[in-house]
C-alpha positions, 0 to 999 in steps of 0.5 A: 707426296704425303698421301702415297707415303701415309697410305703405304704406312697404313697398309703396313699397319693393316698388314701387321694388325689386321683387326685394327679399327679405323679409329685406332688406325687413325690414332696410330698414324697421328702418334707416329708423326714427328713434329718438325718444328714448323708451322702446322700449315707447312708440316701438317702433323709432321714427318711419319715414322714407321719404326718398329711395328711390334 
């Protein structure tokens, strides 16, 4: 289930910041993840949060 959700968040970020570089987009996705306190093999980077895209 993570792939369509992260793809949607990436699309929202690209819409909001059309000139963002791929490396900046990747970093933005990583920094928007909330650690769930589970082992990395269970949670990956955690739960992605879109919050305010300002």
